[in-house]
Phi, psi and omega in degrees: 000142188279333185249150179296142180259130182240007178199171177238147169249120184262123177265128182177224183282339187272143179293151175254159175254164176306320182298329176295316179296318180295322178298323178288316183296327182267007178058035171267359181210159177244151183272136172232151176257136177307133193252351187291154184297324182298317179296314181297322178293322178300315179294315184296327182299323180296314179295321181294321179298318177299317179300321180294326177292322177296321177299328180267005181058043177288156178267115183230125180303134176075358177245309176244014173227167170290182186258149175062230180298341179278014179295345178275355181266114179287145177249118180296153187302327182288351177253356184300319183295331182278342188298316181302319179298320179296325181297309182286338180288310184286345174272005179279061185226025180288153178226183181086186177294153171280148171304144176286176186301314181296318179296323179293320176299319179298321179295313179301318181294317180295320180290319180298316181298320180296317182290340182288353179280357172072021182241023183242355175074029181255163179278159173300324182300327178292317177297319180297322180288322174299316177299321180292324175301317177293316183297318182266002179057050174265112194244108176304141174280107188249111174297140186283335192253141176133005179247136173259007173080014174183124007284084181066199182265063190303304186293309179298322181285346175296335179286333172290311180300317183293318182288328173297333180268008178083019180243166180062198190240155178226161169263122183218123181053041176080002182239145172277123186227159168291137180303321181300322181292321179294318176302316180296317180300321183271359180073028181258152167266128174303147179289142166258107189293133179281166175308134180084342187290319176296318179296318179296323179290322192263330190270058183207185191252028190293326183290309180296324182288319177299314178297320181299321177300316180295316181298318180301313182299321180288322180294323179299319178288321180302323178303312181292320180296317179298326176294315179296319177299319178300318178300315180296322179290330173299320178291312183298324184261007179053053182283169182268105184290346179291350174297344184248018181305136182300319181297324178301318185278343172293340179281343177218080199272052168293125187302315181294320177298318178295323180295315179298317178299321178295319177298319179296318177298319179299314180297317187269000178053044186291347181297339180288340183271154177291138175265012181255009188300150176244172181305321182295337181285343186300315181297324180296331179271005177076020180283144179272332181223138175295322179235118179291162176297160193298327184295342171261306187298322185260014180305317178297330182286330177280306182292330182295335179293317175296316180302319180283341182271343185300325183295314181283331173299316178299316182298315179299312185292314184288329175295317177295318179300318185260054182216154167276109189239036172246190183208136356283163174273134183256112178258090183290330182296315181265000182053057179229146170252117187254111180270122184209207185226037184292350175288350186286126187262037186297321181292318177294320179302312182293319179299316183286322175299319179294319181295325176302318179294315183299312183280336172299321177293329176292318176302315181297319179299309182293323178298320178292321176298317179297321178299323176292319183300319188273349187261114185291353173282340187233353187264011171058052170099356176287154180297153177302132180060020177061025180289134177262015184291146176291167186303326185295332182238009184301326185290342181252002179258142185232008169049239185264018183303309183288328177299320179294324177296315179300316179298324178294322178295315181295322178296315180301319180293320178296320179291320176300327184283357181284354176303125184293132177285329189294340181274358181260039177303141178236140176280123185230170170055062178055035178064017169285310176270070188270353173218112187237163192273331188059025184297326182288322176295319178299318180294318178294320175301316181297320177297317178296318177301318179299318178303316181293316182292325175297326176294319176297319180296319179298315180297315183289327178295315179294323177293319178297319177300316178295319180296319178295319178297314180298319179298322178294328177289331183279327181206128180298127180212153177258120178286147170303155191303314183297318181286328176298318178296315181296316180300317180292320178297315181295325183297336179296326183252337189231088182290161180302148179271097182266325174227150181307135172215156178290124188259006183302314181300319180290323176296319179293321177296318179298320177298317177301317179297318180297313185288337173273000182051053189292321185266132176284124186232106173067147180287000000 
């Protein structure tokens, strides 16, 4: 592993949080498997119960029958051992980009956690090998495209099953290698998957859930960043901070909305101002408008919807993460095989479709703020396009003009992407899978939306930094403490724009900072 590990995430009977998955994906933690005898016996009982059913020639979906619509096709006992290999083999048809390293770790972690509930009929050895893949950072090359989100993420997860069996390719120590070669290097024997084990690995929601964990973590940070950018734009545009008055928000007490308003007050140090002001006082404070345009005045109302949604988004994602989500479910205690549909990713699909809408609105908010900043009709005296050029060259400088065009393009794409994936169910596999979740497409869409909104945030943050600097050049002012720290931090990497320069490198650096959650934002 490339980064030092300072904690462990233990897979077993205890539920995990999104933050545990993120710690693993970012290599801030290492994976461990619960080691006590009781846990190992719990897992072993499921596999032993399946074996006993085979001895009695019981009928078990995917073990003594074909898969999907072929569940009516009996598989004779002498072919049962070969069936798992056929499952991951014929599903080896994924296309598109491969998941990146962090995303692949999230998938492995989500699948391991689900199997640890002891209701999937797998051996302890399978859990140990999944844990070892995480520990040694052996990452199956998983194509992103090819799952309809029920029966789970069959095609992408077939690459996990195949690589555990010594087939297909993995990323290991920065190189793409054959899985068999990595097993040989480490002195391991590839697994020969037992009946139900390929199905247990593949017939679940690990890909959509792993991506959802990553998306959630980024969205949570984006909320705070968008709030900080709004604070900086309030300074640059000389906005009316009384729009965020605490008493005002007590009249409409959505908790997330109130939190965003509180963060804005904290940034703008509004406590120093009187909360008794009247309309006539506005001119005395140098305000240009009694009521700012909506992208400033209503920022808590826009951002607050995401803030208020994070709790239920977390609940949906973590419930899915901490569940046995394959089929059939093996209840060794009651000696029952329960045939159901827990592979269905409807909750993740709805969560990710909703998140696309939530963060699309953040892109729109920031894009509108940026439009105000660059337009000398609305920016209250700032130079056109935020150019810092002196008078002698002002006519040939265009400042942030193209950046604003780019931000508008990224916003439009994010808004186009808000179309919900979950309503585009397709009947597949001989109409056996006749209603599917599209959860994986929704999760991938949400990740793409986040990439776009982070680009809008990077553009608006650099513009806000320029606007605050320009305002300081026009009139000496003391920034509130939080904004002064942010302004100084940004200045280390992003100097004022005095003459036109290509800003792609700085935008990319800003994006890196955003995705690394570089700036500490609010307690």
